[in-house]
C-alpha positions in Angstrom: 6.4 -10.2 -12.3 5.3 -12.9 -9.8 1.6 -13.5 -9.5 -0.3 -14.0 -6.2 -3.8 -15.2 -5.7 -5.6 -14.0 -2.6 -9.1 -14.0 -1.2 -10.3 -10.7 0.3 -13.6 -9.8 2.0 -16.4 -8.4 -0.2 -16.2 -5.0 1.4 -12.6 -4.6 0.4 -13.3 -5.7 -3.2 -16.1 -3.1 -3.3 -13.8 -0.4 -2.1 -11.2 -1.3 -4.7 -13.8 -1.3 -7.5 -15.1 2.1 -6.3 -11.5 3.6 -6.5 -11.1 2.3 -10.0 -14.6 3.6 -11.0 -13.7 7.0 -9.6 -10.5 7.1 -11.7 -8.1 6.8 -8.8 -6.5 3.9 -10.6 -6.5 2.8 -14.2 -7.6 -0.8 -13.4 -8.1 -3.3 -10.6 -4.6 -4.7 -11.0 -2.9 -1.3 -10.6 -5.1 -0.5 -7.6 -4.2 -3.7 -5.8 -0.5 -3.3 -6.6 -0.3 0.3 -5.5 -2.4 -0.2 -2.3 -0.3 -3.3 -1.3 2.9 -1.4 -1.9 1.6 1.6 0.2 0.5 -0.8 3.0 3.9 -2.5 3.0 5.7 0.8 3.1 3.5 2.0 6.0 4.0 -1.3 7.9 7.8 -1.2 7.4 8.1 2.5 8.6 5.7 2.1 11.5 8.3 1.0 14.0 11.9 0.0 14.6 13.0 -3.4 13.3 16.2 -5.4 13.8 16.4 -6.2 10.1 18.5 -4.2 7.6 16.8 -2.2 4.9 15.9 -4.3 1.9 16.3 -2.9 -1.6 13.1 -1.4 -3.0 11.8 -0.2 0.3 13.4 3.2 0.6 11.6 5.8 2.6 10.0 8.7 0.7 9.1 12.0 2.4 5.4 12.7 2.6 4.1 9.3 3.8 4.4 10.0 7.5 4.2 13.2 9.5 5.7 13.7 12.9 6.1 10.5 15.0 3.1 8.3 14.2 1.0 11.0 12.5 -0.3 9.9 9.1 -0.4 12.5 6.3 -3.0 12.2 3.6 
């Protein structure tokens, strides 16, 4: 798997650490990977694009409600 190095604001690092401590994720790496994938999926499904669907970004039911309503 490719590795990426990024710098994030301290408040985001603290939120990620808190999610791991609360047991939402097994570790920091899993948290960042899952949160990034969720963000990309939300970004891709947030509006029409001229690009064709790329493999690995299929829509799953449950992420979005009606129109632009987010479902948590």
